[in-house]
C-alpha positions in Angstrom: 19.5 0.2 -16.6 16.4 1.7 -18.0 15.1 5.2 -17.4 12.1 5.7 -15.1 8.6 7.0 -16.6 5.7 8.5 -15.2 2.5 6.3 -15.4 -1.0 6.5 -14.3 -2.9 3.6 -13.1 -5.9 2.1 -15.2 -7.9 0.3 -12.6 -9.4 0.9 -9.2 -7.0 -0.1 -6.2 -8.1 -2.0 -3.3 -6.9 -1.0 0.1 -7.9 -1.1 3.8 -6.6 0.9 6.7 -3.9 -0.7 8.9 -5.1 -1.1 12.4 -2.7 0.0 15.0 -1.5 -3.2 17.1 -2.6 -5.5 14.2 -0.2 -8.3 13.3 0.3 -8.3 9.7 0.8 -11.6 8.4 3.7 -13.1 5.9 1.2 -11.9 2.9 1.8 -8.2 3.5 5.1 -6.8 1.9 6.7 -4.0 3.7 9.6 -2.4 2.1 12.9 -1.9 3.7 12.4 2.1 3.4 8.9 1.7 4.9 10.1 -0.3 8.1 13.2 2.1 8.4 10.6 4.9 8.7 8.4 3.2 11.5 5.8 1.2 9.5 3.4 -0.4 10.1 1.9 2.5 11.8 -1.3 4.4 12.1 -2.4 5.9 9.1 -0.8 3.3 6.8 -2.9 1.2 4.5 -2.8 -2.2 3.0 -3.4 -2.8 -0.7 -3.9 -6.1 -2.4 -4.0 -7.3 -6.0 -7.7 -7.7 -6.8 -6.5 -10.8 -9.0 -4.8 -12.2 -6.1 -5.8 -11.5 -2.7 -2.8 -13.4 -1.2 -0.4 -10.6 -3.0 -0.6 -7.4 -0.5 1.7 -4.8 0.4 1.9 -1.9 2.8 1.1 1.6 1.5 2.7 4.3 3.8 0.5 7.0 5.0 2.2 10.0 3.0 2.3 7.9 -0.2 -1.2 7.1 0.1 -2.6 10.9 0.8 -0.4 12.1 -2.1 -1.6 9.5 -4.6 -4.8 7.9 -3.9 -8.7 9.1 -3.2 -11.8 6.8 -2.3 -13.4 5.9 -5.8 -16.9 6.0 -6.2 -18.1 3.1 -8.0 
């Protein structure tokens, strides 16, 4: 097994807020760990691959707040 290393992102990420009550379609991947922690829930974000908008995944609120800030582009 290889060793984990730290990497910084080079691109701007595309994310939107999860809307409580929203039914997410099958395009949005949610990890087992996030589901076990009650996601999707208010404050979570939905990320998408800018090159393939069908590739989407949930970003938990805590991870989002620790690792992202809005870009001014």
